[in-house]
C-alpha positions in Angstrom: -38.3 -5.4 -2.3 -36.2 -2.3 -2.4 -32.5 -2.5 -1.6 -31.0 -1.0 1.4 -29.3 1.7 -0.6 -32.6 2.7 -2.2 -34.2 2.9 1.3 -31.5 5.2 2.6 -31.8 7.5 -0.4 -35.6 7.8 -0.1 -35.7 8.0 3.7 -32.5 9.5 5.1 -34.0 9.8 8.6 -35.4 6.3 8.8 -35.1 5.5 12.5 -36.3 8.9 13.7 -39.2 9.0 11.4 -40.3 5.5 12.4 -40.1 6.3 16.0 -42.4 9.3 15.5 -44.9 7.0 13.9 -44.7 4.2 16.4 -44.9 6.2 19.6 -46.9 9.3 19.0 -48.6 10.9 22.1 -51.7 9.1 23.4 -55.3 10.0 22.7 -58.0 9.6 25.2 -59.7 6.2 25.2 -63.0 8.0 24.9 -63.8 11.6 24.2 -64.1 13.8 27.3 -66.3 16.8 27.7 -64.3 19.9 28.3 -65.7 21.4 31.5 -64.5 24.9 32.2 -64.7 25.7 35.9 -67.9 27.7 36.6 -68.8 28.9 40.0 -71.7 26.7 41.2 -75.0 28.3 41.9 -76.0 28.1 45.5 -79.2 29.0 47.2 -79.2 32.0 49.5 -79.5 29.9 52.7 -76.7 27.5 51.6 -74.5 30.5 50.7 -74.9 32.1 54.1 -74.2 28.7 55.7 -71.0 28.4 53.7 -70.0 32.0 54.6 -70.5 31.1 58.3 -68.4 27.9 57.9 -65.6 29.8 56.1 -65.0 31.9 59.3 -63.4 29.0 61.0 -61.2 28.0 58.1 -60.2 31.2 56.3 -60.3 34.2 58.7 -58.8 32.9 62.0 -55.3 34.2 61.4 -56.5 37.7 60.2 -59.0 37.9 63.2 -56.4 37.4 65.9 -54.2 40.3 64.8 -55.8 42.8 67.3 -54.1 40.9 70.0 -50.7 42.4 69.2 -50.9 45.2 66.6 -50.8 48.4 68.7 -48.0 47.1 70.9 -45.9 46.6 67.8 -46.8 50.1 66.4 -45.8 51.8 69.7 -43.1 49.6 71.3 -41.7 52.7 73.1 -45.0 54.1 74.3 -47.4 56.7 73.0 -46.5 60.4 72.9 -49.8 62.1 72.0 -53.3 61.4 70.8 -52.7 62.4 67.2 -50.2 59.5 66.9 -52.9 57.0 67.9 -55.4 58.4 65.5 -52.9 58.5 62.7 -51.9 54.8 63.3 -55.6 53.9 63.4 -56.1 55.6 60.1 -53.3 53.7 58.6 -54.8 50.4 59.9 -58.2 51.3 58.5 -57.1 52.1 55.0 -54.5 49.2 54.9 -57.3 46.8 55.7 -59.5 48.4 53.0 -56.9 48.4 50.2 -55.2 45.0 50.8 -57.6 42.4 52.3 -60.8 44.0 51.0 -60.0 45.5 47.7 -57.0 43.4 46.5 -57.7 40.0 47.9 -61.4 39.6 48.5 -62.5 41.2 45.3 -59.6 40.6 42.9 -57.1 37.9 43.9 -59.8 35.4 45.1 -61.1 35.3 41.5 -57.7 33.9 40.4 -58.4 30.6 42.2 -57.7 27.3 40.4 -61.0 25.5 40.5 -61.5 26.5 44.1 -57.9 26.2 45.1 -55.8 29.2 46.2 -52.2 30.0 47.0 -49.0 30.6 45.2 -48.8 27.2 43.6 -52.4 27.5 42.4 -51.5 30.7 40.5 -48.4 28.9 39.1 -50.6 26.0 37.9 -52.9 28.4 36.1 -49.9 29.9 34.3 -48.5 26.5 33.4 -51.8 25.6 31.7 -52.0 28.8 29.8 -48.4 29.0 28.7 -45.6 26.5 28.4 -43.6 27.7 31.4 -43.2 24.4 33.3 -39.6 23.4 33.7 -40.5 19.7 33.3 -42.1 19.4 29.8 -44.1 16.2 30.4 -47.5 17.4 29.3 -49.3 16.1 26.2 -52.4 17.4 24.3 -54.4 14.5 25.8 -54.0 16.1 29.2 -55.9 19.1 28.0 -59.0 16.9 27.5 -59.4 16.5 31.3 -62.6 17.8 32.7 -60.6 19.7 35.3 -58.2 21.2 32.8 -59.2 24.7 31.6 -57.3 27.2 29.5 -57.9 30.2 27.2 -57.2 30.6 23.5 -55.7 33.8 22.1 -55.8 35.8 18.9 -52.5 35.8 17.1 -51.7 39.5 17.7 -53.4 40.0 21.0 -51.5 41.3 24.1 -52.1 37.9 25.8 -50.5 36.0 22.9 -47.5 38.3 22.9 -47.1 37.8 26.7 -47.4 34.1 26.2 -44.7 34.0 23.5 -42.5 36.2 25.7 -42.8 33.9 28.7 -42.1 30.8 26.5 -39.2 32.4 24.7 -36.3 31.5 26.9 -35.6 29.0 29.6 -34.3 31.6 32.0 -37.7 33.3 32.1 -39.3 30.0 33.1 -36.6 29.6 35.8 -37.2 33.2 37.1 -40.9 32.5 37.3 -40.2 29.3 39.2 -37.8 31.1 41.6 -40.5 33.7 42.3 -43.0 31.0 43.1 -40.5 29.2 45.4 -39.7 32.4 47.2 -43.4 32.9 47.9 -43.8 29.3 48.9 -40.9 29.2 51.3 -41.9 32.4 53.1 -45.4 31.0 53.4 -43.9 28.0 55.2 -42.2 30.5 57.5 -45.6 32.0 58.1 -46.7 28.6 59.3 -44.0 28.7 62.0 -44.6 32.3 63.2 -48.4 32.4 63.2 -48.8 29.8 66.0 -45.9 31.4 68.0 -47.2 35.0 68.0 -51.0 34.1 68.2 -50.7 31.7 71.1 -48.1 33.8 73.0 -50.2 36.9 72.6 -53.4 35.1 73.8 -51.7 33.5 76.8 -50.2 36.9 77.7 -53.6 37.8 79.1 -52.7 35.8 82.2 -50.3 38.5 83.3 -52.8 41.3 83.0 -54.7 40.0 86.0 -51.5 38.8 87.7 -48.9 41.5 87.2 -46.3 39.8 89.4 -46.3 36.7 87.2 -43.0 36.0 85.4 -42.8 36.1 81.6 -41.3 32.7 81.7 -44.6 31.3 83.0 -46.5 32.8 80.1 -43.9 31.3 77.7 -44.2 27.8 79.4 -48.0 27.9 79.0 -47.7 29.0 75.4 -45.1 26.2 74.6 -47.4 23.6 76.3 -50.3 24.6 74.2 -48.1 24.5 71.0 -46.8 21.0 71.9 -50.4 19.8 72.4 -51.5 21.5 69.2 -48.8 19.8 67.0 -49.1 16.5 68.8 -52.8 16.3 67.9 -52.3 16.9 64.2 -52.3 13.3 63.2 -55.9 13.0 64.3 -57.0 15.7 61.8 -59.7 18.3 62.3 -62.6 16.2 61.0 -64.1 15.6 64.4 -63.6 19.1 65.9 -63.7 21.2 62.7 -67.4 22.0 63.2 -66.4 24.0 66.3 -64.1 26.3 64.5 -66.7 28.5 62.8 -68.8 29.1 66.0 -65.6 29.9 67.9 -64.2 32.4 65.4 -67.7 33.9 64.9 -67.9 34.4 68.7 -64.4 35.9 68.6 -65.4 38.5 66.0 -68.6 39.4 67.9 -66.5 39.8 71.0 -63.9 42.2 69.5 -66.6 44.1 67.6 -68.9 44.6 70.6 -66.0 45.4 73.0 -64.7 47.9 70.4 -68.1 49.6 70.1 -68.3 49.7 73.9 -64.9 51.3 74.2 -65.7 53.9 71.6 -68.8 55.0 73.5 -67.1 54.9 76.9 -63.7 56.4 76.3 -63.4 58.7 73.3 -65.7 58.8 70.3 -63.5 61.5 68.7 -61.3 58.7 67.6 -63.7 58.2 64.7 -62.0 61.1 62.8 -59.3 58.5 62.0 -61.5 57.5 59.1 -60.4 60.7 57.4 -57.2 59.7 55.5 -55.6 63.1 56.0 -54.5 61.8 59.4 -52.2 59.3 57.7 -50.2 62.1 56.1 -50.0 64.0 59.4 -48.9 60.8 61.2 -46.1 60.0 58.7 -44.9 63.6 58.7 -44.7 63.8 62.5 -43.2 60.3 63.1 -40.2 60.6 60.8 -37.8 59.0 63.3 -40.1 56.1 64.1 -41.9 55.8 60.8 -40.4 52.4 59.8 -41.1 50.9 63.3 -44.7 52.1 63.1 -45.2 50.8 59.6 -43.9 47.4 60.6 -46.5 47.3 63.4 -49.3 48.4 61.1 -48.3 45.6 58.7 -49.3 43.1 61.3 -52.9 44.2 61.0 -53.2 42.4 57.7 -51.3 39.2 58.6 -53.4 36.3 57.7 -54.5 37.9 54.4 -52.4 35.6 52.3 -53.7 32.7 54.3 -57.2 33.9 53.4 -56.3 33.1 49.7 -54.3 29.9 50.5 -57.1 28.4 52.7 -59.8 29.1 50.1 -60.4 25.3 49.9 -63.7 24.6 48.2 -65.6 27.6 49.6 -67.3 29.6 46.8 -65.7 33.1 46.4 -69.1 34.8 47.0 -69.3 33.1 50.4 -65.8 34.4 51.3 -66.9 37.9 50.2 -70.1 37.8 52.2 -68.3 36.6 55.4 -65.6 39.3 55.1 -67.8 42.3 54.2 -70.6 41.5 56.7 -68.7 40.1 59.7 -64.9 40.2 59.5 -64.2 43.7 58.1 -66.7 45.6 60.3 -65.7 43.7 63.5 -62.0 44.3 62.9 -62.6 48.1 62.3 -64.7 48.3 65.5 -62.0 46.3 67.4 -59.1 48.5 66.3 -61.1 51.7 66.8 -62.1 50.7 70.3 -58.6 49.9 71.3 -57.4 53.3 69.9 -60.1 55.0 72.0 -58.9 53.1 75.1 -55.2 53.9 74.4 -55.9 57.6 74.1 -57.2 57.6 77.6 -54.7 55.0 79.0 -51.4 55.7 77.1 -49.4 53.6 79.5 -51.5 50.5 78.7 -50.4 50.1 75.1 -48.5 46.9 75.9 -51.6 45.0 76.8 -54.2 47.2 75.2 -56.5 44.4 74.0 -56.9 42.7 77.4 -56.9 45.9 79.4 -59.7 47.3 77.3 -62.0 44.4 78.1 -64.6 45.0 80.8 -63.8 43.1 84.0 -67.1 41.3 84.0 -66.2 39.3 80.8 -62.4 39.2 81.2 -61.9 35.5 81.7 -64.5 34.4 79.2 -62.8 36.7 76.7 -59.4 35.2 77.6 -60.7 31.7 77.0 -62.2 32.7 73.6 -59.0 34.5 72.6 -56.9 31.5 73.4 -59.2 29.2 71.5 -59.3 31.6 68.5 -55.5 31.7 68.5 -55.4 27.9 68.4 -57.9 27.8 65.5 -55.8 30.4 63.6 -52.7 28.4 64.2 -54.5 25.2 63.0 -55.5 26.9 59.8 -52.0 28.1 59.1 -50.5 24.6 59.9 -53.0 22.9 57.5 -52.2 25.5 54.8 -48.5 24.7 55.3 -49.2 21.0 54.7 -51.1 21.8 51.6 -48.2 24.0 50.3 -45.7 21.2 50.8 -48.0 18.7 49.1 -48.4 21.0 46.1 -44.6 21.5 45.9 -44.1 17.8 46.1 -46.5 17.2 43.3 -44.7 19.7 41.0 -41.3 18.1 41.6 -40.1 20.9 44.0 -39.8 19.0 47.3 -38.4 15.6 48.4 -40.9 12.8 48.7 -42.4 12.8 52.2 -45.2 10.8 53.8 -48.7 12.4 53.3 -51.5 11.0 55.4 -55.1 11.6 54.6 -56.9 12.4 57.9 -60.5 12.7 56.7 -62.8 10.4 54.8 -65.1 13.3 53.8 -62.7 16.0 52.7 -59.9 15.6 50.2 -57.8 18.5 51.4 -57.4 17.5 55.0 -53.9 15.9 55.2 -51.1 15.5 57.7 -47.3 15.3 56.9 -45.5 13.8 60.0 -42.0 15.0 59.0 -43.0 18.6 58.4 -45.2 18.6 61.5 -42.3 17.9 63.8 -40.0 20.4 62.0 -42.7 23.1 62.4 -43.2 22.2 66.1 -39.5 22.4 66.9 -39.0 25.7 65.0 -42.2 27.2 66.5 -41.2 26.3 70.0 -37.7 27.7 69.4 -39.1 31.0 68.2 -41.5 31.3 71.1 -39.0 30.3 73.8 -36.1 32.2 72.2 -37.7 35.6 71.7 -40.2 35.5 74.6 -41.9 38.7 73.4 -44.3 39.9 70.8 -42.0 42.6 69.4 -39.3 40.4 67.8 -41.8 37.7 66.7 -43.9 40.4 65.2 -41.0 41.8 63.3 -40.3 38.3 61.9 -44.0 37.7 61.2 -44.4 40.9 59.2 -41.4 40.1 57.0 -42.8 36.7 56.0 -46.2 38.1 55.2 -45.2 41.0 53.1 -42.9 38.9 50.9 -45.7 36.5 50.1 -48.0 39.4 49.3 -45.4 40.9 46.9 -45.0 37.5 45.2 -48.8 37.3 44.7 -48.9 40.8 43.3 -46.2 39.9 40.7 -47.9 36.6 39.8 -51.2 38.3 39.3 -49.9 40.4 36.4 -49.5 37.4 34.0 -52.7 35.9 35.4 -54.7 39.0 34.5 -53.1 39.2 31.1 -53.2 35.5 30.1 -56.2 34.0 32.1 -58.5 37.0 32.4 -57.4 38.8 29.2 -57.6 42.1 31.1 -56.8 45.4 29.5 -53.3 46.6 30.2 -54.5 49.7 31.9 -56.3 47.7 34.6 -53.2 45.5 35.1 -51.0 48.5 35.5 -53.5 50.1 37.9 -53.6 47.0 40.0 -49.8 46.7 40.1 -49.2 50.3 41.0 -51.8 50.5 43.8 -50.6 47.2 45.3 -47.0 48.2 45.2 -47.7 51.7 46.6 -49.1 50.0 49.7 -46.9 46.9 50.0 -43.5 48.2 49.1 -43.2 50.7 52.0 -44.2 47.9 54.4 -41.6 45.7 52.8 -38.9 48.4 53.4 -40.2 48.7 57.0 -39.9 45.0 57.6 -36.5 44.7 56.0 -35.2 47.4 58.3 -36.1 45.1 61.2 -34.0 42.2 60.0 -31.6 42.5 62.9 -34.6 42.7 65.4 -36.2 39.3 64.5 -36.8 39.8 60.8 -34.0 37.4 60.0 -36.0 34.4 61.2 -38.4 34.1 58.2 -35.5 34.9 55.9 -33.4 32.1 57.4 -36.3 29.6 57.2 -37.1 30.7 53.6 -33.5 30.4 52.4 -33.2 27.0 53.9 -36.4 25.7 52.3 -35.5 27.4 49.1 -32.2 25.7 48.8 -33.8 22.3 49.5 -36.6 22.9 47.0 -34.5 24.4 44.2 -31.8 21.7 44.5 -34.4 18.9 44.4 -36.2 20.5 41.4 -32.9 21.1 39.5 -31.8 17.5 39.9 -35.3 16.2 39.1 -35.2 18.2 35.8 -31.8 16.8 35.0 -33.0 13.3 35.7 -35.9 13.8 33.4 -33.7 15.2 30.6 -31.5 12.1 31.0 -34.5 9.9 30.6 -35.6 11.9 27.5 -32.2 11.8 25.8 -31.4 8.2 26.5 -34.7 6.6 25.7 -34.6 3.5 23.5 -35.6 3.5 19.8 -39.1 1.9 19.3 -37.8 0.6 15.9 -35.1 -1.3 17.8 -37.6 -2.8 20.2 -39.9 -3.9 17.4 -37.0 -5.2 15.4 -36.2 -7.7 18.2 -39.4 -9.5 17.4 -42.2 -10.8 19.7 -39.7 -12.4 22.1 -37.6 -9.2 22.2 -34.6 -11.4 21.5 -34.9 -12.7 25.1 -36.5 -15.4 27.1 -40.1 -14.3 27.9 -40.9 -15.8 31.3 -44.4 -16.1 32.7 -45.6 -13.0 34.6 -46.3 -9.3 34.3 -43.6 -6.7 34.6 -44.5 -3.1 35.5 -41.6 -0.9 34.3 -41.8 2.5 36.0 -40.6 5.5 34.1 -41.0 9.3 34.0 -41.5 9.3 30.2 -45.0 9.4 28.8 -43.7 8.2 25.4 -40.8 6.1 24.3 -39.0 3.2 26.0 -37.0 4.2 29.1 -33.2 3.5 29.2 -33.6 1.3 32.3 -35.5 -1.2 30.1 -32.6 -1.7 27.7 -30.2 -1.6 30.7 -32.2 -4.3 32.3 -32.5 -6.7 29.4 -28.8 -6.1 28.5 -27.7 -7.4 31.9 -30.4 -9.9 32.4 -31.5 -11.5 29.1 -35.0 -12.3 30.2 -38.3 -10.4 30.5 -41.8 -11.1 31.5 -44.4 -12.3 29.1 -46.4 -9.0 29.6 -44.6 -5.7 29.9 -46.3 -2.5 31.0 -44.5 0.8 31.0 -46.0 2.9 33.8 -45.6 6.6 33.8 -46.8 8.5 36.9 -47.0 12.2 36.4 -48.5 15.2 38.0 -50.4 17.8 36.1 -50.9 21.5 36.8 -54.5 20.9 37.9 -55.9 20.6 41.4 -57.2 17.0 40.8 -57.7 14.4 38.1 -61.0 12.5 38.4 -60.4 8.8 39.1 -62.2 7.7 36.0 -59.8 9.8 33.9 -56.6 9.0 35.8 -55.4 6.0 33.8 -54.6 6.2 30.1 -53.6 2.9 28.5 -52.3 2.1 25.0 -50.7 -0.8 23.3 -47.1 -0.7 22.0 -46.4 -2.7 18.9 -48.3 -5.7 17.6 -50.5 -7.7 19.9 -48.2 -10.7 20.2 -45.5 -8.4 21.7 -47.8 -8.0 24.8 -46.4 -4.6 25.5 -48.5 -1.7 26.9 -48.1 1.8 28.3 -50.1 3.2 31.2 -49.9 6.9 32.0 -51.2 7.6 35.5 -52.1 11.2 36.1 -52.5 13.1 39.3 -53.3 16.7 40.3 -51.4 18.6 43.0 -54.2 18.0 45.5 -54.5 14.2 44.8 -52.8 11.9 47.3 -51.9 8.2 47.4 -54.1 6.8 50.1 -52.6 4.1 52.3 -55.3 1.6 51.5 -55.1 2.1 47.8 -53.9 -1.0 45.9 -52.0 0.6 43.1 -51.0 -2.8 41.6 -54.6 -3.9 41.5 -55.7 -0.7 39.8 -53.1 -1.1 37.1 -54.1 -4.7 36.5 -57.8 -3.8 36.4 -57.1 -1.0 34.0 -55.1 -3.3 31.7 -58.0 -5.8 31.5 -60.5 -3.1 30.9 -58.3 -1.7 28.0 -58.1 -5.1 26.4 -61.9 -5.5 26.7 -62.5 -2.1 25.2 -60.0 -2.7 22.4 -61.8 -6.0 21.4 -65.1 -4.1 21.3 -63.8 -1.8 18.5 -64.2 -4.7 16.0 -60.7 -4.7 14.7 -60.4 -0.9 14.3 -56.8 0.2 14.2 -55.2 3.6 14.2 -51.7 5.0 14.6 -51.8 4.1 18.3 -52.7 0.4 18.3 -50.5 -1.7 16.1 -52.7 -4.8 15.8 -52.2 -6.8 12.7 -54.8 -7.0 10.0 -55.7 -10.3 8.3 -55.2 -9.2 4.7 -51.8 -8.8 3.1 -50.5 -5.3 3.0 -49.0 -3.9 -0.2 -45.8 -2.1 0.9 -44.5 0.9 -1.0 -40.8 1.2 -1.2 -40.7 4.6 0.4 -42.4 3.2 3.5 -39.7 0.6 4.2 -37.3 1.6 6.9 -34.2 0.0 8.3 -33.5 -0.5 12.0 -29.8 -0.2 12.3 -29.6 -1.3 15.9 -31.6 -4.5 15.4 -30.3 -5.4 12.0 -33.7 -6.0 10.6 -35.9 -4.5 7.9 -39.2 -3.1 8.9 -42.1 -2.4 6.7 -44.6 0.2 7.9 -47.7 1.3 6.1 -49.2 4.5 7.5 -52.6 4.1 6.0 -53.4 0.9 7.9 -50.9 0.9 10.7 -49.6 -2.6 10.1 -46.2 -3.8 11.1 -44.3 -6.4 9.1 -40.9 -7.8 10.1 -38.6 -8.9 7.3 -35.4 -10.8 7.3 -34.6 -10.4 11.0 -31.7 -12.5 12.2 -33.3 -12.4 15.7 -36.5 -14.0 14.5 -34.7 -16.7 12.6 -37.1 -16.3 9.6 -35.9 -15.3 6.1 -39.4 -14.6 4.8 -41.8 -11.9 5.6 -43.7 -12.7 8.8 -47.1 -11.3 9.5 -48.6 -11.4 13.0 -52.3 -12.2 13.2 -54.2 -10.7 16.0 -55.3 -12.7 18.9 -58.9 -13.0 19.9 -60.1 -11.2 23.1 -60.7 -14.5 24.9 -57.3 -15.8 24.2 -55.5 -12.6 25.3 -57.6 -12.3 28.4 -56.8 -15.9 29.3 -53.1 -15.2 28.6 -53.1 -12.0 30.8 -54.8 -13.8 33.7 -52.3 -16.7 33.5 -49.5 -14.1 33.6 -51.1 -12.4 36.5 -51.3 -15.7 38.4 -47.6 -16.4 37.6 -46.6 -13.2 39.4 -46.2 -9.5 39.1 -42.9 -7.7 39.4 -42.4 -3.9 39.7 -39.2 -2.7 38.0 -38.1 0.7 39.3 -35.2 2.8 38.0 -32.8 4.0 40.6 -31.0 6.9 38.8 -28.1 8.2 40.8 -27.1 11.7 39.9 -23.5 12.7 40.2 -21.6 15.8 39.3 -19.0 15.5 36.6 -15.4 15.4 37.7 -14.7 18.8 36.0 -17.6 20.5 38.0 -16.9 23.3 40.4 -16.8 22.6 44.1 -20.2 24.2 44.8 -21.9 22.0 42.2 -20.2 18.9 43.6 -21.4 19.8 47.1 -24.9 20.4 45.9 -25.3 17.3 43.8 -23.0 14.8 45.4 -23.8 15.6 49.0 -26.9 17.7 49.5 -29.1 16.0 46.8 -27.7 12.6 47.7 -28.7 13.3 51.3 -32.2 14.3 50.3 -32.6 11.2 48.2 -31.5 9.1 51.1 -33.9 10.5 53.6 -36.9 10.9 51.3 -39.4 8.1 50.7 -39.0 5.7 47.8 -41.6 5.4 45.0 -42.2 1.8 46.1 -43.4 3.0 49.5 -45.6 5.7 48.0 -47.4 3.2 45.7 -47.5 0.5 48.4 -45.5 -1.9 46.2 -44.8 -5.2 48.1 -41.1 -5.5 48.9 -40.9 -9.1 47.6 -42.2 -7.9 44.2 -39.8 -5.0 43.8 -36.8 -4.9 41.5 -34.5 -1.9 41.4 -32.4 -1.2 38.3 -29.5 1.2 39.1 -27.8 3.6 36.7 -25.6 6.6 37.2 -26.1 9.9 35.4 -23.4 12.6 35.4 -24.3 16.3 35.1 
């Protein structure tokens, strides 16, 4: 046997090299078929049916815009006919360029396996480039059937962009900040949409009763909003089938009333389809140009929700619904209102309701109110989805997520967020009391989200679609030419209500960024302080402790290596369970992980160590259902793994360190020394056998070789340990700012983050861990 000095000369990095061999990233237990997302083929009848159903989910917000657009364009009244025609022309071409051309035919194609929104775009980028700020992904994750990515040629533009994004940490942080800005303003959209939609719809009461006070309208709107938010915990599964017919009836109403008004009042308004009237309007309305642009911006509110609420509707169904129903009805509706306003310039405040024939007024009022409720519901549901995605990617404190439907995965309810939205929505409605200020706030939120989507689409087009740079520049220039003037117009109204979404966005941004920052620091602490595998194996099968009957699940954020809490635990309490399973729960940048691919199990060390690792993977749409028994799933997966391992007829690779029956010839350059354990380990890479030598902890001066147990023996052993009891060991890492930190950092880490940790849900609650089986191991980390 080689001496210690010889070992050090031949292998200077002994411990590190052994660790790399003992705990390499996991492979899949069985090969998985890579399944790139391909749009499913639907029959024509089914496609039309899906297009009809999408009306109630996707287009409610965009469809209710005619309730308040012209009043926000002309808050001080109309001076001449040309102004109305110019404003109408702006509305027509804004609808054509942004919702139709940009979103329906371009952005919708950037969905993540049927999921839309800002975080869906970010997930696509995280899969195609290493831009995630929490580097917890392994190559095995790419074998998931829901994981898709592109490969690039070395000198291609996409490869250069990829290397540029991955080059520095600040670029990853800038990308994350951009995503969080879009997400936070989208949450503000979830507050403002119900406020302006319901208030505008209920405002129709005053048209037939001019003497009615504005306070009455506000009280009715607030009552509807309270009822809407109070019913959220029931979900929309039972009434969702009504949404599509209601919204379809709404579009037919505004389209038919618009066509009627064009014929009755002024058909010359059709000349607004000539874009030259846009130039004339902007040149003439120099003093009021930003006010008017802010009002026109409201005609495309709901467009971003169109992408965020994509759900599982095929893109073609969305395109059919928009081009055949939504777009023409909106154009007819706005054109009919313009024709009415030209004749009745003093009715611009209530142009929508006053343009409705008296014979159908009250039915139209009921349909408008119901359509506003449906639009609000879609936005609220989208806000829940956004929070859930942020939570999955480590950007939001842990909150309770309730699954409200047995049929549909995406229908969720978040109680804490629901009541926050309700309070803020009521505050906005009762505080402003009019459409103008709420409209100013609404436009600011929408245009910021649109700009974020535009900027995120650039790397998507380059990396995911591999588009030519000319197409990318064309898309960027056209989008910014339309959206940037609207952004300036909305920013100019910050003091007139536009501050509301900015205040909401800043508040949520601080919460999300602080939480993510400290989450990353906790992960880095786990990575840097993980225990050497050589040290663990050097302790011997008993780990130098008393192995008590039972199974211990040790939770960690690491997908490889032994967490620091384990060494902290056994140092302070020199006893551990007979079976130890390191459980890593991590979220991947995919919308879902199939249940059959969720758990990945491996063995750590020789069989008689009885140590395993289980990586549990979730997508950002996956939720932990209340009735799920996470403990049972882990135990079942452990037994399945042992059974599959026994079926491999003694096969051993670099992952499974089962001992072979024959004696291993050990070359000198493979013998490594564990400095922490004080034992000599022999490791042969060609057959992956572990031999302990001269370990004072094992009390044996000769080489000891561990023979593998039979499947029946180990299964019986596992079942006996299961009957003895299961304990869940969770690390409670407390993050503190160092004493030499600045005052801002101390406030953020020691107070704000500590408060968020205190009010958020514990992991044990999320995974339904019985309180009597829970053991928390505390440790403090200074940053």
